[in-house]
N, C-alpha and C positions, 0 to 999 in steps of 0.2 A: 575376471568380472564374473560376478554372480548371474546366474540365469534367472532366478526369482528376485523379485523386489523384497525389500524388508517389509515384515507385517506390522501393521499398525496395532495399538492396543485394541482398538474397536474389532479389528478383524480377528484377532487372538481370542479375545472373549466370546466371540460369535462360533469359534472353531471352524471358521472358513478357511484359514490359512495357517499351517503349522511348519512351513518351510523355512528355516533359517537361513539368512542371506548368505551366499557363498558356498552353501554345501553342494551345490550342483552346477555343472558346466555342460553347455551345449557343443557337441562337436561341429565344427564349421563343414566338415565333409559330408558325414552321414546323417547330421542334424539330430542324432540321438542325445538324449538327455541322461548324463551319467553322474553318479555319485563322485564327488571330487577326490574323496580320498583313494577311490579305486583307481583313478587316473594316475595319482601320485605314486600307487604302489606298483603301477605298470609303467614306470619310467616316464611319466608325463606323455603316455600313448592311450589313445582311444581303444579300450578293449573290444570294440565292435568292428571297428574298420581299419585299425592300425594307422590311423592318421597320427602323426608326430606334433603334438602341440609346441608352440614356441617355448625356448628357454631363455633366461636372462644369462648374462657372462657368468655369474656365480655358480648357477645350475649347470651349465655347460662344462664349465671347468672341473666341477664336482664329478661329472659322469665321464670326463675324456682323460684328463691326465691323472698321473699317480698323486696321491694324498701328500699335500705339503711340498709339492716339487714346483709349483708355479712362481714366478717371480715377474711382477709386472715392470714394465719400461714405459718411461715417459707419459705417466698419467697426468702430468701437469699441463701438457700442450693442448691449448685451448683455441678455438675458431675465432677469427675476426668476421667483421661484417664490412668488407672493403667496399662494397657497392651501396651501403646504406639501404638495402633491399627492404621494400614494404609490399605486401600482398594484402590479404585481409588483416594482418598485423605485422609490425615490425619483426624482421629477422632475428634481431637481438632477444625480443621477447621470446620468439619460439625457442632459441639456444637455451635461455635462462629456464624455461619451463622444462625442457628436456633433460638439462643438467640437475635440476631439483628432483625430477621424478625418478631418474637413474643413478644419480650419484656419481655420474661420469661427465667428463668435459666433453667427449664427442662419442660417435657412434661405435668406435673400434677400440678394444684393448688389445695390446701386444705385450709380449714378454717371452720368457724361456721357462720349459718345464720339462717333465719326463712322461713318457707313455710307456708302460711297461720296461721301466728303466732306461729306456732309449732317450738321450738328450735331444731336444729340437727348439726351434723357435716357432712361436704360433701367433696368430691374430685372429679374433673372434668379434664378428659383428653383433651389435645389439639393435634388433628392429624397433625397440621401444624408443629409441633415440631417432626421432625425426624419419621413421621408417627405414632405418639403417642406411641412409642416403650418404653417398660418398663424395664428401667436400674436400677442401685443402688439407684438413688435419688427418682425414681418413688416408688419403692418398701418401702423405709424408709419413705416417705411421707404418704403413705397409712398406714403404721403401726403407725405412729405419730398422724394422725387423728383417728384411731382407740383407740389409748391410752388415748386421750383426751375425745373420746366419752365414754370410760370407766369411767374416772375422773368425768365427768359430768353427767353420767348416761343418756346419749343421743343416740337417733338412729343415723345411719350412712348411707349416701347416696353415692353412686360411679356412675358416670356417665363415661362410657368407650367409646372410639373410638380409636383403636389402631391395628397396624399391628403385635404385639406380642412381645417377648423379644427383647432386643436391642443386635444384634450381636457383636458390637463393644466392649462390656464389657464381652463377653464370659460366662464362669460358674458363674460370678459374677451376670449376668442379670438372668441366669435361677434359680439361688438360691431364687430371689425375689418370684418366684411361691409358694415354700415352706414357706417361711417367711411370705408372707401375708397371706396364708391360716391358718398358726398357729395363726396369730393375730385375724383373724375373729373367730377362734375356742374360744378365751377368750371372745369374745362380745357374742357368742352363750351361753357360759357357765353363763354369767351375764344376758342372756335373754333379751339383747337389739336388736332391729330390725336392719337388714341390708337390704337395698334396693338397687338393682343393675338395671341401665338403660343402656340398650346396644343401642348405637347409631351406624351409618353406618361409616365405617366397625369396627366390633370387631372380631379380629383373633388372632391366635397362642396362645402363653404362656399366653396372658391375658384372653382369652375365657377358656384355659385350667386350670386356676386357680381361681383367684379373682372373675371374672365376673361371673361365673356360681355358685357361692356359695351364692347367695342371698337368704334371706327367701322369699322375693317377687322378681321375675326376669321380669322386664318390657322391651319392646323395642319399637323403632319407626318404623313406617311403612317402609316396603321395606328394612330395615337394613340388611345387609350382615353379618353373624354372622357364625363363624366356626373356625377350627384349621387349617388344611391344605387348601390351594386354590383348586378349583374344577378341574383345570387343572391336578394338582398333584395326586389328589385322582383317576380321569379317567385313568390316566396312570398307577397307581398302581394296581387298581381291573380290568382293562381292561373292563370296562363297560361304557355305556353312563348314565351320572347322569340324575335324573327326573327334568322336568321343574320346576324352582323355587327354586331348591336345595340351601340350606343355606341362603335363604331369612327369615325374621322373621316370615312371614306367614306360611312358611314349618315347622319352629320349633315350632310355637304355635299349629299346627294341631297334631304334635306328642308328645306333652306335655312337651317340653324342656324348654319353656318359660311360664310364667303365663298369659301376657296381651300384647296387642300391643295398644299403647296409641298415638294419634295424638298429635302433639306439642301444639296445641291451648287448649288441655284439660288436658295437662301434670301436671301443678301446682294443678289444682284441684284435680286430680286423686291421686297424691302423698300426698296431704294434706289429703284426705279422708282415705288413706292406714295408713297414720302416726296416725290420731287420733284414728283408730281401734286398732292399735298396741301398742299404748302408753297409753290407756285408764286406769286410776287408778294408774299410776306411780307418 
């Protein structure tokens, strides 16, 4: 989203505004206004504070997997509206809008690929699709990716960016927490590696289940990671939270994640971990 609004012809004629719409972005962390192309040249990372801007699934794949190696699975699986849910608008309308905006059926893309020539299965959340929320389709696709990892004796990588469970699917959404955890237990019994990469933000039921069950848990710098939001926590415990609470750096200091990895080093880091965890297989 562009930071400056589009100039009108009268503004341009008066010389009051000569900024082209979309040329600049405002960093949500340090609030600096930065030339968009400078961010793009820097791996979609703020050059001032190292905040990692969100990536679409195609952008994430381009930076993470070997070129031309990704094969998507189950792209046609589409969510239903079993509850006929309506809040400010019907759930089916929200789904249609998200599908048109992203070109995806739901908030998770799964498939197989290679990272530094090491084969693996992977799943990538897209926050643009209803905040990356986990409904029945997301849970099902995670389990299908794990099933194929078991069939092919492959490691599994999940990249999360999510607001949590999808409230429009009620208990059916909450069930995905137990369902995905049970599938991951099968992966563990088969002694196949599960790598979890937490991108900004990772919250709610996704954090409380699948995201924090990795054999190795990585995070991008300054990613917000938690269950409930800080305002809810402060109101509940009647205390002020410490600075940096729920940031990746805060969690690393307290042993909740294993490493923070800059985007430019991510492919190499994941490749190194996979080589160590799959040696001799």
